[in-house]
C-alpha positions as CSV (number, residue, x, y, z in Angstrom):
1,X,-140.9,41.9,-17.4
2,X,-143.9,42.2,-14.5
3,X,-144.6,45.1,-12.9
4,X,-144.2,44.9,-9.1
5,X,-145.8,48.1,-8.2
6,X,-148.2,50.5,-9.6
7,X,-148.8,54.2,-8.3
8,X,-148.5,57.9,-9.9
9,X,-145.8,60.2,-9.8
10,X,-147.2,63.7,-8.3
11,X,-145.5,66.8,-10.0
12,X,-147.2,69.7,-9.0
13,X,-151.1,69.3,-9.6
14,X,-149.9,67.1,-12.4
15,X,-150.6,63.0,-11.7
16,X,-149.0,60.7,-14.1
17,X,-150.1,57.1,-13.6
18,X,-147.1,54.6,-13.7
19,X,-146.1,51.0,-13.3
20,X,-142.8,50.3,-11.7
21,X,-140.2,47.5,-12.9
22,X,-137.0,46.4,-11.6
23,X,-134.2,47.7,-14.0
24,X,-131.9,45.1,-13.0
25,X,-131.2,41.5,-12.1
26,X,-128.0,39.6,-10.8
27,X,-126.7,36.9,-12.8
28,X,-125.3,34.8,-10.2
29,X,-125.2,31.1,-10.5
30,X,-127.6,29.5,-7.8
31,X,-127.3,26.7,-5.5
32,X,-129.5,24.6,-3.1
33,X,-128.3,23.2,0.1
34,X,-128.3,19.2,-0.3
35,X,-127.3,16.5,1.7
36,X,-123.5,15.1,0.3
37,X,-124.3,11.4,0.5
38,X,-127.5,11.2,-1.9
39,X,-128.2,14.8,-3.1
40,X,-131.7,15.0,-1.2
41,X,-132.7,18.8,-0.6
42,X,-132.3,20.1,2.8
43,X,-135.4,21.7,4.3
44,X,-135.8,24.0,7.1
45,X,-138.9,24.0,9.7
46,X,-140.0,27.2,11.3
47,X,-140.1,26.2,15.1
48,X,-140.7,28.1,18.0
49,X,-138.1,28.4,20.6
50,X,-140.7,28.4,23.6
51,X,-142.9,25.4,23.0
52,X,-141.0,23.6,20.2
53,X,-143.8,23.5,17.6
54,X,-143.6,24.1,14.1
55,X,-145.6,27.3,13.0
56,X,-147.5,27.8,9.9
57,X,-146.4,31.4,8.1
58,X,-149.6,32.6,8.6
59,X,-149.1,32.9,12.3
60,X,-145.7,34.4,11.9
61,X,-145.3,38.3,13.0
62,X,-142.7,40.8,13.0
63,X,-140.9,41.2,16.7
64,X,-138.7,44.0,17.7
65,X,-136.4,43.1,20.6
66,X,-135.8,45.6,23.2
67,X,-132.5,46.1,25.2
68,X,-134.2,44.2,28.2
69,X,-134.6,41.3,25.8
70,X,-138.3,41.2,25.7
71,X,-140.3,41.6,22.2
72,X,-142.7,43.8,21.0
73,X,-144.9,41.9,18.3
74,X,-146.2,44.0,15.5
75,X,-149.0,42.9,13.4
76,X,-150.0,43.5,9.7
77,X,-152.6,45.8,10.8
78,X,-149.9,47.9,12.8
79,X,-147.9,48.4,9.6
80,X,-151.0,49.5,7.7
81,X,-151.9,52.1,10.3
82,X,-148.4,53.9,9.7
83,X,-148.7,57.5,8.0
84,X,-147.2,56.6,4.7
85,X,-148.5,59.6,2.8
86,X,-146.3,58.3,-0.2
87,X,-147.9,54.9,0.0
88,X,-148.8,55.0,-3.7
89,X,-147.4,58.4,-5.0
90,X,-143.9,59.3,-6.3
91,X,-143.8,62.7,-4.5
92,X,-141.6,65.3,-6.5
93,X,-139.8,67.4,-3.7
94,X,-137.4,69.6,-5.7
95,X,-135.1,69.3,-8.4
96,X,-131.3,69.6,-8.7
97,X,-128.0,68.7,-10.5
98,X,-127.0,65.1,-10.7
99,X,-123.4,65.7,-9.8
100,X,-124.6,67.4,-6.2
101,X,-125.8,63.6,-5.3
102,X,-123.3,61.4,-4.1
103,X,-123.6,57.8,-5.9
104,X,-123.2,56.2,-2.4
105,X,-126.8,57.1,-1.4
106,X,-128.1,55.0,-4.6
107,X,-129.8,51.5,-3.4
108,X,-131.7,50.2,-6.4
109,X,-132.9,51.1,-9.7
110,X,-136.4,50.6,-11.4
111,X,-138.1,51.6,-14.7
112,X,-141.1,53.7,-14.7
113,X,-143.7,53.0,-17.4
114,X,-146.7,55.3,-18.3
115,X,-150.2,53.4,-17.2
116,X,-153.5,54.1,-18.7
117,X,-153.7,57.8,-19.8
118,X,-150.6,58.7,-18.5
119,X,-148.7,58.8,-21.7
120,X,-148.6,62.7,-22.5
121,X,-147.9,64.1,-19.1
122,X,-145.2,61.1,-18.8
123,X,-143.3,62.5,-22.2
124,X,-144.0,66.0,-21.0
125,X,-142.0,65.5,-17.8
126,X,-139.6,63.6,-19.2
127,X,-139.0,66.1,-21.9
128,X,-138.7,69.0,-19.5
129,X,-136.5,67.2,-17.1
130,X,-134.1,66.1,-20.0
131,X,-133.8,69.7,-21.1
132,X,-132.9,70.9,-17.7
133,X,-130.2,68.7,-17.4
134,X,-131.1,68.1,-13.4
135,X,-132.9,65.2,-11.6
136,X,-135.8,65.1,-9.5
137,X,-135.5,64.4,-5.9
138,X,-138.7,62.4,-4.9
139,X,-139.9,60.7,-2.0
140,X,-141.8,57.2,-2.6
141,X,-142.7,54.3,0.0
142,X,-141.8,50.7,-1.4
143,X,-142.2,47.4,0.4
144,X,-143.3,49.4,3.8
145,X,-140.2,51.5,3.6
146,X,-140.2,55.1,2.5
147,X,-137.0,56.4,0.9
148,X,-135.9,59.5,-0.9
149,X,-135.1,58.5,-4.6
150,X,-134.2,60.4,-7.8
151,X,-135.9,60.2,-11.1
152,X,-133.8,60.5,-14.2
153,X,-134.0,60.0,-18.0
154,X,-132.3,56.7,-19.3
155,X,-133.1,55.7,-23.0
156,X,-136.3,57.5,-23.2
157,X,-137.5,56.0,-20.0
158,X,-137.7,57.3,-16.1
159,X,-135.3,55.6,-14.1
160,X,-136.3,55.9,-10.2
161,X,-133.3,54.9,-7.9
162,X,-134.0,54.6,-4.4
163,X,-131.4,56.3,-1.9
164,X,-130.4,55.5,1.8
165,X,-131.0,58.2,4.5
166,X,-128.1,60.2,5.6
167,X,-128.0,58.2,8.8
168,X,-127.6,55.1,7.0
169,X,-124.3,56.0,5.1
170,X,-121.2,55.1,7.6
171,X,-118.7,57.5,8.3
172,X,-114.9,56.1,7.2
173,X,-113.0,55.8,10.3
174,X,-109.8,54.6,9.4
175,X,-106.5,55.1,11.3
176,X,-104.4,56.0,8.0
177,X,-106.5,59.2,7.8
178,X,-104.7,60.7,10.9
179,X,-101.1,59.6,9.6
180,X,-98.9,62.1,7.9
181,X,-98.1,60.2,4.7
182,X,-95.7,62.1,2.3
183,X,-95.9,61.7,-1.3
184,X,-93.2,62.8,-3.3
185,X,-94.0,65.0,-6.3
186,X,-92.1,62.7,-9.1
187,X,-94.3,59.6,-7.4
188,X,-97.4,62.0,-8.0
189,X,-96.3,63.0,-11.5
190,X,-95.9,59.1,-12.1
191,X,-99.4,58.0,-10.9
192,X,-101.0,60.9,-12.7
193,X,-99.1,59.5,-15.8
194,X,-100.6,56.2,-15.3
195,X,-104.0,57.4,-15.0
196,X,-103.7,59.4,-18.4
197,X,-102.3,56.3,-20.2
198,X,-105.1,54.2,-19.2
199,X,-108.0,56.8,-20.0
200,X,-110.7,55.3,-22.1
201,X,-114.5,55.9,-22.8
202,X,-116.4,53.6,-20.8
203,X,-117.9,50.3,-22.5
204,X,-119.6,47.9,-20.0
205,X,-119.9,45.4,-22.8
206,X,-116.2,45.2,-23.0
207,X,-116.2,43.5,-19.5
208,X,-117.8,40.2,-18.2
209,X,-118.0,37.9,-15.4
210,X,-115.0,35.5,-15.7
211,X,-115.7,33.9,-12.1
212,X,-119.5,32.8,-13.2
213,X,-118.2,31.7,-16.5
214,X,-115.8,29.5,-14.8
215,X,-118.2,28.2,-12.4
216,X,-120.5,27.7,-15.1
217,X,-117.8,25.5,-17.0
218,X,-117.2,23.3,-13.9
219,X,-120.8,22.6,-13.7
220,X,-121.3,21.6,-17.3
221,X,-117.8,19.4,-16.8
222,X,-119.5,17.8,-13.6
223,X,-122.8,17.1,-16.0
224,X,-120.6,15.5,-18.8
225,X,-118.9,13.2,-16.6
226,X,-115.4,14.7,-17.3
227,X,-112.7,15.6,-15.0
228,X,-112.3,18.9,-13.5
229,X,-108.9,20.1,-13.8
230,X,-107.8,23.5,-12.4
231,X,-105.9,25.8,-14.9
232,X,-102.0,25.6,-14.4
233,X,-100.0,28.5,-13.5
234,X,-102.4,30.4,-11.3
235,X,-101.9,34.1,-10.7
236,X,-99.3,34.9,-8.0
237,X,-100.7,37.3,-5.1
238,X,-98.8,40.5,-5.6
239,X,-97.1,42.1,-2.7
240,X,-96.5,45.4,-1.9
241,X,-94.4,47.6,-3.9
242,X,-91.0,48.0,-2.5
243,X,-89.9,50.8,-5.0
244,X,-93.0,52.9,-5.7
245,X,-91.5,55.0,-8.6
246,X,-90.3,51.7,-10.2
247,X,-93.8,50.3,-9.9
248,X,-95.5,53.0,-11.3
249,X,-93.1,53.5,-14.3
250,X,-93.8,49.7,-14.9
251,X,-97.4,50.1,-14.8
252,X,-97.2,53.0,-17.1
253,X,-95.2,51.2,-19.6
254,X,-97.3,47.7,-19.3
255,X,-100.4,50.2,-19.9
256,X,-98.9,51.7,-22.9
257,X,-98.0,48.1,-24.2
258,X,-101.6,46.8,-23.8
259,X,-103.0,49.8,-26.0
260,X,-100.5,49.0,-28.9
261,X,-98.4,52.1,-27.8
262,X,-94.4,52.0,-28.5
263,X,-92.5,52.3,-25.2
264,X,-90.1,54.6,-25.0
265,X,-86.4,52.9,-25.5
266,X,-84.0,52.9,-22.6
267,X,-81.0,54.9,-22.5
268,X,-77.9,52.2,-23.0
269,X,-75.2,52.6,-20.5
270,X,-71.8,53.8,-22.3
271,X,-69.7,50.5,-22.7
272,X,-66.0,50.4,-21.7
273,X,-65.0,50.3,-25.4
274,X,-67.1,53.1,-26.3
275,X,-65.6,55.1,-23.5
276,X,-62.1,54.2,-24.1
277,X,-62.8,55.4,-28.2
278,X,-64.1,59.0,-26.9
279,X,-61.0,59.3,-24.5
280,X,-58.7,58.6,-27.5
281,X,-60.7,61.3,-29.8
282,X,-60.6,63.9,-27.2
283,X,-56.6,63.3,-27.0
284,X,-56.0,63.4,-30.8
285,X,-58.1,66.7,-31.2
286,X,-56.3,68.4,-28.2
287,X,-52.9,67.4,-30.3
288,X,-53.9,69.0,-33.3
289,X,-54.9,72.1,-31.5
290,X,-51.1,72.4,-29.9
291,X,-49.5,71.7,-33.2
292,X,-51.6,74.3,-35.0
293,X,-50.4,76.9,-32.4
294,X,-46.8,75.9,-32.7
295,X,-46.8,76.4,-36.7
296,X,-48.7,79.6,-36.3
């Protein structure tokens, strides 16, 4: 991995020099835009809409559009003058329980490695933070953007997770929240039973990206000159459940089968022959009782 930022964790009067690395990467299959006829790459030019001339990258600035349609041009010097006090520091603001921070705030994860003589204070803070069971709430500036973030420990390494600001979280505004939807107790009990049946320790290695794998197979088939054939019997789109209880019950049984648990046997309805046999036995029993009374 290559460090993308260098700075320091500022913890009271303690300064811990660190290097920052991206902790995640997306494994997407990447494509280029090409000409369908000959496979030639499509190139885009940066053209000014006023004079129609192509503009060199060095001559491009950032522009902020006003409500009037006018543009305010900002240069690199304008950004350099901004008062980002945390430009090269990860300032520890407070410590808090991890469960108090809604995961919706988290944006991106980074690893922090001690730099230079930062090994001992790094391990000291890491050990203290682990024993506290809390996370550090910090402020950091990355790529000309100041963010709140948290510091936590994973596999002996500090993980910096940048966060969105509160005004960047959208409020859910959906009509169904205002509706009075009735949930029957038996439906709730069956749903809870389904959750219990599907409980398991989370192991991310059990899951994989089937879409990316299938896409890679298509590409490999193209390379090999094979005919690409769609798999037979594609999955049908499931419609809304007509009988919610029946759907929940079937889901529980399916989940049990998937885990290898025996499903509860269904009670068979009494047949007409068994019903007749029962009636005959009851009649004979009553006759014996009458005969016993007479002899007495």
